[in-house]
ROSE-4610 file (N, C-alpha, C; in Angstrom, 1 decimal, always signed):
// ROSE-4610
residu = [M/M/M/N/N/N/T/T/T/H/H/H/L/L/L/L/L/L/K/K/K/T/T/T/T/T/T/L/L/L/I/I/I/I/I/I/L/L/L/L/L/L/C/C/C/S/S/S/T/T/T/L/L/L/S/S/S/F/F/F/T/T/T/A/A/A/W/W/W/A/A/A/N/N/N/G/G/G/A/A/A/A/A/A/N/N/N/T/T/T/G/G/G/P/P/P/S/S/S/D/D/D/G/G/G/T/T/T/S/S/S/A/A/A/P/P/P/P/P/P/T/T/T/S/S/S/A/A/A/A/A/A/S/S/S/V/V/V/S/S/S/Q/Q/Q/V/V/V/L/L/L/C/C/C/A/A/A/G/G/G/S/S/S/T/T/T/I/I/I/N/N/N/L/L/L/K/K/K/G/G/G/P/P/P/V/V/V/D/D/D/A/A/A/S/S/S/N/N/N/A/A/A/N/N/N/Y/Y/Y/K/K/K/R/R/R/Y/Y/Y/Q/Q/Q/W/W/W/Y/Y/Y/K/K/K/L/L/L/D/D/D/S/S/S/N/N/N/G/G/G/N/N/N/K/K/K/Q/Q/Q/L/L/L/V/V/V/K/K/K/D/D/D/S/S/S/T/T/T/D/D/D/N/N/N/S/S/S/Y/Y/Y/T/T/T/E/E/E/V/V/V/S/S/S/D/D/D/G/G/G/A/A/A/G/G/G/Y/Y/Y/Y/Y/Y/T/T/T/Y/Y/Y/Q/Q/Q/L/L/L/V/V/V/I/I/I/T/T/T/N/N/N/T/T/T/N/N/N/D/D/D/C/C/C/S/S/S/S/S/S/D/D/D/I/I/I/S/S/S/D/D/D/P/P/P/F/F/F/K/K/K/V/V/V/Y/Y/Y/V/V/V/L/L/L/P/P/P/T/T/T/L/L/L/T/T/T/P/P/P/T/T/T/I/I/I/T/T/T/A/A/A/A/A/A/G/G/G/N/N/N/V/V/V/T/T/T/A/A/A/V/V/V/C/C/C/E/E/E/K/K/K/G/G/G/A/A/A/S/S/S/S/S/S/T/T/T/T/T/T/L/L/L/T/T/T/A/A/A/N/N/N/V/V/V/T/T/T/N/N/N/T/T/T/N/N/N/F/F/F/T/T/T/Y/Y/Y/N/N/N/Y/Y/Y/Q/Q/Q/W/W/W/T/T/T/R/R/R/N/N/N/G/G/G/T/T/T/D/D/D/I/I/I/S/S/S/G/G/G/A/A/A/T/T/T/G/G/G/N/N/N/T/T/T/Y/Y/Y/T/T/T/V/V/V/T/T/T/E/E/E/Q/Q/Q/T/T/T/A/A/A/G/G/G/D/D/D/I/I/I/T/T/T/F/F/F/G/G/G/V/V/V/K/K/K/V/V/V/S/S/S/Y/Y/Y/S/S/S/L/L/L/N/N/N/S/S/S/T/T/T/C/C/C/T/T/T/Q/Q/Q/T/T/T/A/A/A/T/T/T/Q/Q/Q/T/T/T/I/I/I/N/N/N/V/V/V/I/I/I/A/A/A/L/L/L/P/P/P/T/T/T/K/K/K/P/P/P/V/V/V/I/I/I/A/A/A/A/A/A/G/G/G]
num = [1/1/1/2/2/2/3/3/3/4/4/4/5/5/5/6/6/6/7/7/7/8/8/8/9/9/9/10/10/10/11/11/11/12/12/12/13/13/13/14/14/14/15/15/15/16/16/16/17/17/17/18/18/18/19/19/19/20/20/20/21/21/21/22/22/22/23/23/23/24/24/24/25/25/25/26/26/26/27/27/27/28/28/28/29/29/29/30/30/30/31/31/31/32/32/32/33/33/33/34/34/34/35/35/35/36/36/36/37/37/37/38/38/38/39/39/39/40/40/40/41/41/41/42/42/42/43/43/43/44/44/44/45/45/45/46/46/46/47/47/47/48/48/48/49/49/49/50/50/50/51/51/51/52/52/52/53/53/53/54/54/54/55/55/55/56/56/56/57/57/57/58/58/58/59/59/59/60/60/60/61/61/61/62/62/62/63/63/63/64/64/64/65/65/65/66/66/66/67/67/67/68/68/68/69/69/69/70/70/70/71/71/71/72/72/72/73/73/73/74/74/74/75/75/75/76/76/76/77/77/77/78/78/78/79/79/79/80/80/80/81/81/81/82/82/82/83/83/83/84/84/84/85/85/85/86/86/86/87/87/87/88/88/88/89/89/89/90/90/90/91/91/91/92/92/92/93/93/93/94/94/94/95/95/95/96/96/96/97/97/97/98/98/98/99/99/99/100/100/100/101/101/101/102/102/102/103/103/103/104/104/104/105/105/105/106/106/106/107/107/107/108/108/108/109/109/109/110/110/110/111/111/111/112/112/112/113/113/113/114/114/114/115/115/115/116/116/116/117/117/117/118/118/118/119/119/119/120/120/120/121/121/121/122/122/122/123/123/123/124/124/124/125/125/125/126/126/126/127/127/127/128/128/128/129/129/129/130/130/130/131/131/131/132/132/132/133/133/133/134/134/134/135/135/135/136/136/136/137/137/137/138/138/138/139/139/139/140/140/140/141/141/141/142/142/142/143/143/143/144/144/144/145/145/145/146/146/146/147/147/147/148/148/148/149/149/149/150/150/150/151/151/151/152/152/152/153/153/153/154/154/154/155/155/155/156/156/156/157/157/157/158/158/158/159/159/159/160/160/160/161/161/161/162/162/162/163/163/163/164/164/164/165/165/165/166/166/166/167/167/167/168/168/168/169/169/169/170/170/170/171/171/171/172/172/172/173/173/173/174/174/174/175/175/175/176/176/176/177/177/177/178/178/178/179/179/179/180/180/180/181/181/181/182/182/182/183/183/183/184/184/184/185/185/185/186/186/186/187/187/187/188/188/188/189/189/189/190/190/190/191/191/191/192/192/192/193/193/193/194/194/194/195/195/195/196/196/196/197/197/197/198/198/198/199/199/199/200/200/200/201/201/201/202/202/202/203/203/203/204/204/204/205/205/205/206/206/206/207/207/207/208/208/208/209/209/209/210/210/210/211/211/211/212/212/212/213/213/213/214/214/214/215/215/215/216/216/216/217/217/217/218/218/218/219/219/219/220/220/220/221/221/221/222/222/222/223/223/223/224/224/224/225/225/225/226/226/226/227/227/227/228/228/228/229/229/229/230/230/230/231/231/231]
x = [-16.4/-16.6/-17.6/-18.7/-19.6/-19.0/-19.7/-19.1/-19.0/-20.1/-20.1/-18.9/-18.7/-17.6/-16.3/-16.1/-14.9/-14.6/-15.6/-15.4/-15.0/-15.6/-15.3/-13.9/-13.5/-12.1/-11.1/-11.3/-10.4/-10.3/-11.4/-11.4/-10.5/-10.7/-9.9/-8.4/-8.1/-6.7/-6.1/-6.9/-6.3/-6.3/-7.1/-7.2/-6.2/-5.6/-4.7/-5.5/-6.2/-7.1/-6.2/-6.4/-5.6/-6.5/-5.9/-6.6/-6.1/-7.0/-6.5/-7.2/-7.6/-8.3/-7.5/-6.1/-5.3/-5.3/-5.8/-5.7/-7.0/-6.9/-8.1/-8.9/-10.2/-11.0/-12.1/-12.1/-13.2/-12.8/-12.9/-12.8/-11.4/-11.4/-10.1/-9.4/-8.1/-7.3/-6.7/-6.8/-6.4/-4.9/-4.3/-3.0/-2.0/-0.7/+0.3/+0.5/+1.0/+1.3/+2.6/+3.5/+4.7/+5.0/+4.8/+5.1/+6.4/+7.2/+8.4/+9.7/+9.7/+11.0/+11.5/+12.8/+13.4/+12.8/+12.7/+12.2/+13.0/+12.5/+13.2/+14.4/+15.5/+16.7/+16.5/+15.5/+15.2/+13.8/+13.2/+11.8/+11.7/+12.8/+12.7/+12.7/+13.0/+13.0/+11.6/+10.6/+9.2/+8.4/+7.1/+6.3/+5.8/+5.6/+5.1/+5.5/+5.7/+5.9/+4.9/+4.1/+3.0/+3.2/+2.6/+2.6/+1.7/+1.9/+1.1/-0.4/-1.2/-2.7/-3.2/-2.3/-2.7/-3.7/-4.5/-5.3/-4.5/-4.5/-3.8/-4.8/-4.5/-5.3/-4.6/-5.2/-4.6/-5.5/-4.9/-5.7/-5.2/-6.2/-5.9/-6.0/-5.5/-5.5/-6.9/-7.1/-8.3/-8.0/-9.0/-8.7/-8.4/-8.2/-7.8/-8.8/-10.1/-11.1/-11.3/-10.3/-10.4/-11.5/-12.0/-13.1/-12.6/-13.3/-12.9/-13.0/-12.1/-12.3/-13.5/-13.9/-15.1/-15.0/-13.7/-13.6/-12.2/-12.1/-10.9/-10.8/-9.8/-9.7/-8.4/-8.6/-7.5/-7.1/-5.8/-5.3/-4.3/-4.3/-3.3/-2.7/-1.4/-0.7/-1.0/-1.3/-1.5/-0.2/-0.3/+1.0/+1.7/+1.1/+1.8/+2.3/+2.1/+2.6/+1.6/+0.4/-0.7/-1.5/-1.8/-2.7/-4.1/-4.7/-6.1/-6.9/-8.0/-8.8/-9.6/-9.2/-9.8/-10.9/-10.9/-11.9/-12.1/-13.4/-13.7/-14.9/-14.6/-15.6/-15.3/-16.2/-16.0/-15.3/-15.0/-14.3/-12.8/-12.1/-10.6/-9.8/-10.5/-9.8/-9.9/-8.9/-8.9/-8.4/-9.1/-8.8/-8.8/-7.8/-7.7/-7.0/-7.6/-7.0/-5.9/-4.7/-3.6/-3.8/-3.4/-3.6/-2.3/-1.4/-0.1/+1.0/+2.2/+3.4/+3.8/+4.5/+5.0/+4.7/+5.0/+4.8/+3.3/+2.7/+1.4/+1.6/+1.3/+1.7/+0.4/+0.2/-1.0/-0.7/-1.6/-1.5/-2.9/-2.9/-4.2/-4.3/-5.5/-5.9/-7.1/-7.0/-8.1/-8.7/-10.0/-10.7/-11.4/-11.3/-11.9/-13.4/-14.0/-15.4/-15.6/-14.5/-14.5/-14.2/-14.1/-13.8/-12.4/-11.5/-10.1/-9.4/-8.7/-8.1/-6.6/-6.0/-4.6/-3.8/-2.5/-1.6/-1.7/-1.3/-1.4/-0.3/-0.5/+0.4/+1.6/+2.7/+3.8/+3.3/+4.0/+3.6/+3.7/+2.7/+2.8/+3.0/+4.1/+4.5/+4.4/+3.6/+3.5/+4.1/+4.9/+5.5/+4.8/+4.2/+3.6/+4.5/+4.8/+5.8/+5.1/+5.8/+5.3/+4.9/+4.0/+3.7/+4.9/+5.1/+6.2/+5.9/+6.6/+6.3/+7.6/+8.2/+9.4/+9.2/+10.3/+10.4/+11.7/+11.7/+12.9/+13.4/+14.7/+15.3/+16.4/+16.5/+17.6/+18.7/+19.9/+21.1/+21.1/+21.2/+21.2/+19.8/+18.8/+17.5/+17.5/+18.5/+18.6/+17.7/+16.6/+15.7/+15.6/+16.7/+16.8/+18.3/+18.4/+19.7/+19.8/+21.0/+21.1/+21.1/+20.6/+20.5/+21.9/+22.0/+23.2/+24.3/+23.7/+24.6/+25.5/+25.2/+26.1/+26.1/+25.0/+25.0/+24.2/+24.3/+23.5/+23.0/+22.2/+21.8/+21.6/+21.8/+21.7/+20.4/+19.6/+18.4/+18.6/+18.1/+18.2/+16.8/+16.7/+15.4/+15.6/+14.5/+14.5/+13.4/+13.7/+12.7/+12.8/+11.7/+11.7/+12.3/+12.1/+12.4/+13.7/+14.8/+16.1/+16.4/+15.4/+15.5/+15.4/+15.2/+15.0/+16.0/+16.1/+16.9/+15.8/+16.2/+15.2/+15.8/+14.9/+15.3/+14.8/+15.6/+15.3/+15.3/+14.4/+14.4/+14.0/+14.9/+14.6/+13.9/+13.0/+12.3/+12.4/+12.3/+12.3/+11.0/+10.1/+8.8/+8.1/+8.2/+7.5/+8.2/+9.3/+10.0/+11.3/+11.5/+12.6/+13.9/+14.9/+16.2/+17.1/+17.7/+18.5/+19.7/+19.9/+21.0/+20.9/+19.8/+19.6/+18.8/+19.6/+19.0/+19.6/+20.2/+20.7/+19.8/+20.1/+19.2/+19.4/+20.4/+20.6/+20.7/+20.4/+20.4/+20.9/+21.9/+22.4/+21.7/+21.1/+20.4/+21.3/+21.5/+22.2/+21.3/+20.8/+19.8/+20.3/+20.0/+20.4/+19.4/+18.1/+17.1/+16.3/+16.0/+15.3/+13.8/+13.3/+11.9/+11.8/+10.5/+10.3/+10.3/+11.1/+11.2/+10.9/+10.0/+9.6/+10.4/+11.2/+11.9/+11.2/+11.2/+10.6/+11.5/+11.1/+11.8/+10.8/+10.9/+10.1/+10.9/+10.4/+11.1/+10.3/+10.9/+10.3/+11.1/+10.5/+11.2/+12.0/+13.2/+13.9/+13.2/+12.5/+11.8/+10.6/+10.0/+8.9/+8.8/+9.4/+9.5/+8.2/+7.1/+5.8/+5.2/+5.8/+5.4/+6.2/+5.6/+6.3/+5.5/+6.2/+5.6/+6.6/+6.0/+6.8/+6.7/+7.9/+7.9/+8.4/+8.1/+8.5/+9.1/+9.8/+10.4/+10.6/+10.0/+10.2/+11.4/+12.2/+13.4/+13.2/+13.5/+13.4/+14.7/+14.7/+15.9/+15.9/+16.8/+16.8/+17.7/+17.1/+17.9/+19.1/+20.1/+21.3/+21.1/+21.7/+21.6/+22.1/+21.6/+22.0/+23.5/+24.2/+25.6/+25.8/+26.7/+26.8/+27.7/+27.4/+28.2/+28.8/+30.1/+30.8/+30.8/+30.5/+30.5/+31.5/+32.1/+33.0/+32.4/+33.1/+32.5/+32.6]
y = [-49.9/-48.9/-49.6/-48.8/-49.4/-49.5/-50.3/-50.6/-49.4/-48.5/-47.3/-46.4/-46.2/-45.3/-45.9/-47.2/-47.9/-47.6/-47.8/-47.6/-46.1/-45.2/-43.8/-43.5/-44.1/-43.9/-44.4/-45.6/-46.2/-45.4/-44.8/-44.0/-42.8/-42.2/-41.0/-41.3/-42.5/-42.8/-43.2/-43.8/-44.2/-43.1/-42.2/-41.2/-40.0/-39.5/-38.4/-37.1/-36.7/-35.5/-34.3/-33.3/-32.0/-30.9/-29.9/-28.7/-27.5/-26.8/-25.7/-24.4/-24.4/-23.2/-22.0/-22.1/-20.9/-20.3/-21.0/-20.6/-19.8/-18.8/-18.1/-19.0/-19.0/-20.0/-19.3/-19.4/-18.7/-18.2/-16.9/-16.3/-16.6/-17.0/-17.2/-15.9/-15.9/-14.7/-14.8/-13.7/-13.6/-13.2/-13.4/-13.0/-14.0/-13.7/-14.7/-14.7/-15.8/-15.9/-15.1/-15.0/-14.3/-13.6/-12.4/-11.7/-10.9/-11.0/-10.2/-11.0/-12.2/-13.0/-13.2/-13.4/-13.7/-14.9/-14.9/-16.1/-17.3/-18.5/-19.7/-19.8/-20.4/-20.5/-21.5/-22.5/-23.4/-23.9/-24.4/-24.9/-26.1/-26.8/-28.0/-27.6/-26.3/-25.9/-25.6/-25.6/-25.4/-26.5/-26.6/-27.7/-27.4/-26.1/-25.8/-24.3/-24.1/-22.7/-22.4/-21.3/-21.0/-19.6/-19.4/-18.1/-17.1/-15.8/-14.8/-15.0/-14.9/-15.0/-16.4/-17.4/-18.8/-19.3/-20.3/-20.9/-22.0/-21.9/-22.9/-24.1/-25.3/-26.5/-27.5/-27.8/-28.8/-30.0/-31.1/-32.3/-33.0/-33.4/-34.2/-35.7/-36.5/-38.0/-38.6/-39.8/-40.6/-41.8/-42.5/-43.6/-44.9/-46.0/-47.2/-47.7/-47.3/-47.8/-46.7/-45.8/-44.7/-43.8/-43.7/-42.7/-41.6/-40.5/-39.3/-39.6/-39.0/-39.1/-38.3/-38.4/-37.7/-36.2/-35.7/-34.2/-33.8/-32.7/-32.1/-30.6/-30.3/-29.0/-28.4/-27.4/-26.8/-25.5/-25.4/-24.2/-23.5/-22.2/-21.3/-20.4/-20.2/-19.2/-17.8/-16.9/-15.5/-14.8/-13.5/-12.7/-12.5/-12.9/-12.8/-14.2/-15.2/-16.5/-17.3/-16.8/-17.6/-18.5/-19.6/-20.5/-20.1/-20.1/-19.7/-20.9/-21.2/-22.3/-21.7/-22.1/-21.5/-22.4/-23.7/-24.6/-25.8/-26.1/-27.2/-27.9/-29.1/-29.8/-31.2/-31.9/-33.4/-33.5/-32.4/-32.4/-32.4/-33.2/-33.3/-32.4/-31.4/-30.5/-29.0/-28.3/-26.8/-26.0/-25.0/-24.1/-22.7/-22.0/-20.5/-19.8/-18.7/-17.9/-17.0/-17.2/-16.4/-14.9/-14.2/-12.7/-12.0/-11.9/-11.3/-12.4/-11.9/-12.8/-13.1/-14.3/-14.7/-16.1/-16.4/-17.8/-18.0/-19.0/-19.4/-20.7/-20.8/-22.0/-22.6/-23.9/-24.6/-25.8/-26.2/-27.4/-28.0/-29.3/-30.1/-31.0/-31.1/-32.1/-32.9/-34.2/-35.1/-35.8/-36.1/-36.8/-38.0/-39.2/-40.4/-40.5/-41.6/-41.8/-42.1/-42.4/-42.5/-41.2/-40.1/-38.8/-38.8/-39.6/-39.4/-38.5/-37.5/-36.6/-36.8/-36.6/-36.8/-35.7/-35.9/-34.8/-33.8/-32.6/-31.7/-32.0/-31.8/-32.1/-31.2/-31.7/-30.8/-29.6/-28.5/-27.3/-27.7/-27.3/-27.3/-25.9/-25.6/-24.2/-24.0/-23.1/-22.7/-21.3/-21.2/-19.8/-19.3/-18.1/-17.5/-16.4/-16.5/-15.5/-14.2/-13.1/-11.8/-11.7/-10.8/-10.6/-10.2/-10.8/-10.6/-9.6/-8.5/-7.4/-6.9/-7.7/-7.3/-6.2/-5.4/-4.4/-4.6/-3.9/-3.9/-2.5/-2.2/-0.9/-1.1/-0.1/-0.2/+0.7/+0.3/+1.1/+2.4/+3.5/+4.8/+5.2/+4.4/+4.6/+4.5/+3.8/+3.6/+2.5/+2.8/+1.8/+1.7/+2.3/+2.2/+1.8/+0.9/+0.4/+0.4/+0.4/+0.2/-1.2/-1.5/-2.8/-3.4/-4.7/-5.3/-5.3/-5.2/-5.2/-4.0/-2.9/-1.8/-1.1/-1.3/-0.7/-1.7/-1.5/-2.4/-1.6/-2.3/-1.8/-3.0/-2.8/-3.8/-3.6/-4.7/-4.6/-5.3/-4.8/-5.4/-5.6/-6.9/-7.2/-6.8/-6.0/-5.5/-6.1/-6.5/-6.9/-6.1/-5.8/-4.9/-5.5/-6.8/-7.5/-8.3/-7.8/-8.4/-9.5/-9.9/-11.0/-12.4/-12.4/-13.7/-13.9/-15.1/-15.4/-15.8/-15.5/-15.6/-16.3/-16.8/-17.4/-16.4/-16.4/-15.5/-16.2/-15.9/-16.3/-15.2/-14.8/-13.7/-14.2/-13.4/-13.8/-12.7/-13.1/-12.2/-12.4/-11.4/-11.6/-12.8/-13.1/-14.2/-15.5/-15.7/-16.9/-16.9/-17.9/-18.0/-17.8/-17.1/-16.9/-17.9/-18.8/-19.9/-19.3/-19.8/-19.3/-18.0/-17.3/-16.0/-16.1/-16.5/-16.8/-16.0/-14.9/-14.0/-12.9/-12.0/-10.8/-9.7/-9.8/-8.9/-9.5/-8.8/-9.3/-8.1/-8.4/-7.4/-7.6/-6.5/-6.6/-6.1/-7.0/-6.7/-7.3/-6.5/-7.0/-6.8/-7.7/-7.6/-6.9/-7.0/-6.5/-5.4/-4.3/-3.2/-3.6/-2.9/-3.1/-2.9/-3.0/-3.0/-4.4/-4.7/-6.0/-5.9/-6.8/-6.9/-7.9/-7.4/-8.3/-8.5/-9.7/-9.9/-10.7/-10.7/-11.5/-12.1/-13.4/-14.2/-14.4/-13.9/-14.0/-14.9/-15.8/-16.7/-16.8/-17.2/-17.4/-18.7/-18.8/-20.0/-20.9/-20.4/-21.2/-21.9/-21.3/-22.0/-21.4/-22.2/-21.6/-21.5/-22.0/-21.8/-20.4/-19.7/-18.3/-17.4/-17.0/-16.4/-15.1/-14.1/-12.9/-12.4/-11.7/-11.3/-9.7/-9.2/-7.8/-7.7/-6.6/-6.5/-5.1/-5.0/-3.7/-3.8/-2.8/-2.8/-2.0/-2.6/-1.9/-1.6/-0.4/+0.1/-0.1/-1.1/-1.4/-0.5/+0.4/+1.4/+0.9/+1.1/+0.7/+1.6/+1.0/+1.8/+2.6/+3.7/+4.4/+3.5/+3.7/+3.0/+3.2/+2.1/+2.3/+3.4/+4.3/+5.4/+5.1/+5.8/+5.7/+7.0/+7.0/+8.3/+8.6/+9.8/+10.3/+11.4/+11.6/+12.6/+14.0/+14.9/+16.3/+17.1]
z = [+50.8/+49.7/+48.7/+48.3/+47.4/+46.0/+45.2/+43.8/+43.0/+43.0/+42.2/+42.6/+43.9/+44.4/+44.0/+44.0/+43.6/+42.2/+41.3/+39.9/+39.6/+40.3/+40.1/+40.5/+41.6/+42.1/+41.1/+40.5/+39.6/+38.3/+37.8/+36.6/+36.9/+38.1/+38.4/+38.5/+39.0/+39.1/+37.8/+36.9/+35.6/+34.6/+34.6/+33.6/+33.9/+32.9/+33.1/+32.9/+33.9/+33.7/+33.9/+33.1/+33.1/+33.5/+34.1/+34.5/+33.7/+33.0/+32.2/+32.7/+33.9/+34.5/+34.4/+34.4/+34.3/+32.9/+31.9/+30.5/+30.2/+29.5/+29.0/+28.1/+28.2/+27.5/+26.7/+25.4/+24.7/+23.3/+23.1/+21.8/+21.2/+19.9/+19.2/+19.1/+19.3/+19.1/+17.6/+16.9/+15.5/+15.4/+14.3/+14.1/+14.6/+14.5/+14.9/+16.4/+16.9/+18.3/+18.6/+17.6/+17.8/+16.4/+16.3/+15.1/+15.0/+16.1/+16.2/+16.1/+16.5/+16.5/+15.0/+14.9/+13.6/+13.0/+11.6/+10.9/+11.2/+10.9/+11.1/+10.1/+10.5/+9.7/+8.6/+8.7/+7.7/+7.9/+6.8/+6.9/+7.8/+8.0/+8.9/+10.4/+10.7/+12.1/+12.7/+11.8/+12.3/+11.7/+12.1/+11.6/+10.2/+9.8/+8.5/+8.2/+6.9/+6.4/+5.3/+5.5/+4.6/+4.0/+2.8/+2.2/+2.9/+2.7/+3.4/+3.0/+4.0/+3.8/+3.6/+3.8/+3.6/+4.7/+4.5/+5.5/+6.2/+7.5/+8.3/+8.6/+8.2/+8.3/+9.2/+10.3/+11.2/+11.5/+11.7/+12.0/+13.3/+14.1/+15.3/+15.0/+15.9/+15.7/+15.8/+15.3/+15.5/+16.4/+16.9/+17.7/+16.9/+17.6/+17.0/+15.9/+16.0/+15.1/+14.0/+13.9/+12.9/+13.0/+14.2/+14.5/+15.4/+15.3/+16.1/+17.6/+18.4/+19.8/+20.3/+21.5/+22.0/+21.9/+22.2/+22.3/+21.9/+21.2/+20.8/+21.3/+22.1/+22.6/+21.9/+21.0/+20.3/+21.1/+21.3/+22.0/+21.1/+21.2/+20.4/+21.4/+21.2/+22.0/+21.5/+22.5/+22.1/+22.1/+21.8/+21.6/+22.9/+24.1/+25.4/+25.8/+24.9/+25.3/+26.1/+26.2/+27.0/+26.1/+26.6/+25.8/+25.8/+24.6/+24.5/+23.9/+24.5/+23.9/+22.7/+21.5/+20.3/+19.6/+20.0/+19.5/+20.4/+20.7/+21.6/+21.0/+20.3/+19.6/+19.4/+18.7/+18.4/+17.1/+16.4/+15.1/+15.3/+14.6/+14.8/+14.0/+13.3/+12.5/+13.0/+12.7/+13.1/+11.9/+11.5/+10.4/+10.8/+10.3/+10.6/+9.4/+9.0/+7.9/+8.6/+8.1/+8.7/+8.5/+9.5/+9.5/+10.0/+9.1/+9.4/+9.5/+9.3/+9.3/+10.7/+10.9/+12.1/+12.5/+13.7/+14.2/+14.8/+14.4/+14.9/+15.6/+16.9/+17.7/+18.3/+18.1/+18.5/+19.3/+20.2/+21.0/+21.1/+21.4/+21.3/+22.5/+23.1/+24.1/+23.6/+23.7/+23.2/+24.4/+24.4/+25.4/+24.8/+25.5/+24.9/+25.5/+25.1/+25.5/+27.0/+27.7/+29.2/+29.9/+29.1/+29.7/+30.3/+29.7/+30.1/+29.1/+29.6/+28.7/+28.6/+27.4/+27.2/+27.8/+27.8/+28.1/+26.9/+27.1/+26.0/+25.0/+23.7/+22.7/+22.7/+22.0/+21.8/+20.9/+21.0/+20.2/+18.7/+17.9/+16.4/+16.0/+15.4/+15.1/+13.6/+13.2/+11.7/+11.6/+10.5/+10.2/+9.0/+9.1/+7.9/+7.4/+6.1/+5.5/+5.3/+5.3/+4.9/+3.4/+3.1/+1.7/+0.9/-0.3/-1.1/-2.2/-2.3/-3.2/-3.9/-4.8/-5.5/-6.5/-6.7/-7.7/-8.5/-9.7/-10.5/-10.7/-10.5/-10.8/-11.9/-12.7/-13.7/-13.3/-13.5/-13.0/-13.7/-12.9/-13.5/-14.1/-13.8/-14.4/-15.9/-16.5/-17.9/-18.3/-19.1/-19.5/-21.1/-21.7/-23.2/-23.5/-24.4/-24.8/-26.4/-26.9/-28.3/-28.8/-29.9/-30.4/-30.7/-31.1/-31.4/-30.3/-29.1/-27.9/-27.8/-28.5/-28.5/-27.2/-26.4/-25.0/-24.1/-22.8/-21.9/-20.7/-19.9/-18.6/-17.7/-16.4/-15.5/-14.6/-14.6/-13.8/-12.4/-11.4/-10.1/-9.5/-8.9/-8.2/-6.8/-6.3/-4.9/-4.1/-2.9/-1.9/-0.7/+0.0/+1.1/+2.4/+2.5/+3.8/+3.6/+4.2/+4.1/+5.1/+5.9/+6.9/+6.3/+5.0/+4.3/+3.1/+2.7/+1.5/+0.4/-0.9/-2.0/-3.1/-4.0/-5.3/-6.4/-7.4/-8.5/-9.9/-10.8/-12.1/-13.0/-13.9/-14.8/-16.1/-16.7/-17.9/-18.9/-20.2/-21.3/-22.1/-22.1/-22.7/-22.2/-20.9/-20.3/-20.3/-21.0/-21.1/-20.2/-19.4/-18.5/-19.3/-18.7/-19.3/-18.6/-19.4/-18.9/-18.1/-16.9/-16.0/-15.4/-15.6/-15.0/-13.7/-12.7/-11.4/-10.2/-10.5/-9.5/-9.3/-8.4/-8.1/-9.1/-10.1/-11.1/-12.5/-13.5/-14.9/-15.8/-16.6/-17.5/-18.9/-19.4/-20.7/-21.8/-22.8/-24.0/-25.1/-26.0/-27.0/-28.4/-29.3/-30.7/-31.6/-31.3/-32.2/-31.5/-32.3/-31.8/-31.4/-30.5/-30.1/-28.6/-28.1/-26.6/-26.1/-25.1/-24.5/-23.1/-22.6/-21.2/-20.5/-19.5/-18.6/-17.3/-16.8/-15.5/-14.6/-13.3/-12.4/-11.4/-11.3/-10.4/-9.1/-8.0/-6.8/-5.8/-5.2/-4.2/-3.0/-1.9/-0.6/-0.7/-0.1/+0.0/+1.0/+2.0/+3.0/+2.4/+1.3/+0.6/-0.8/-1.7/-3.1/-3.8/-3.2/-3.9/-3.6/-2.7/-2.4/-3.3/-4.5/-5.6/-6.0/-6.3/-7.0/-8.1/-9.0/-10.2/-10.4/-10.8/-11.2/-12.6/-13.3/-14.7/-15.0/-16.0/-16.5/-18.0/-18.7/-20.1/-20.5/-21.4/-21.9/-23.4/-23.8/-25.2/-25.9/-26.8/-27.6/-28.9/-29.0/-30.0/-31.2/-32.4/-33.6/-33.8/-34.3/-34.6/-35.9/-36.1/-37.4/-38.5/-39.7/-40.8/-41.1/-41.4/-41.7/-42.8/-42.4/-43.3/-44.6/-45.6/-46.9/-47.1/-47.3/-47.5/-48.9/-49.2/-50.5/-50.7/-51.8/-52.1/-51.9/-51.4/-51.2/-52.4]
């Protein structure tokens, strides 16, 4: 066997070359890999939890000299569970703007300068949360109360998606109300005027994903204390 053929044979034997011919190769598929399964039970059960519309930023490894490998092949699962080649370059980063809620699942293959390819990585699963749009309703549609705590109304924070758990913080004219961290808040006011109550709602899976709703309550002054006069 000549020297060139021997070297070629050794490279083939030593390198773990993978065949991805069964995978679709080319255009990136947009949206989640899985937009129908139930959300994760905790943030720790996936690789990352992001807010709606966030940019997904991924990084591949570098070699022992802190330089990029020769080739990075980024794969993403499509909605049918098939791997799609979404990026093939010398750049170790992958970026995608999320388009819809659900699981985005990625895998990576790297190739060194000897054209030896790695095994495919374990799946990196990102969960993108739905858009959060809270509203506030007042019990019995009562949005006016009497001052000095003479009457009250209960405000309820509403969210459309009940598949998640949420954090709540109520505010009064923009200032947090101490201890008001449930999904309801009872308004009792001492002074007449229009007061704006708000609720900041965030996901338990990622508390940085926050939206606010507000409701103005009209606090009505009590009649002046009457003075009785003889008839």
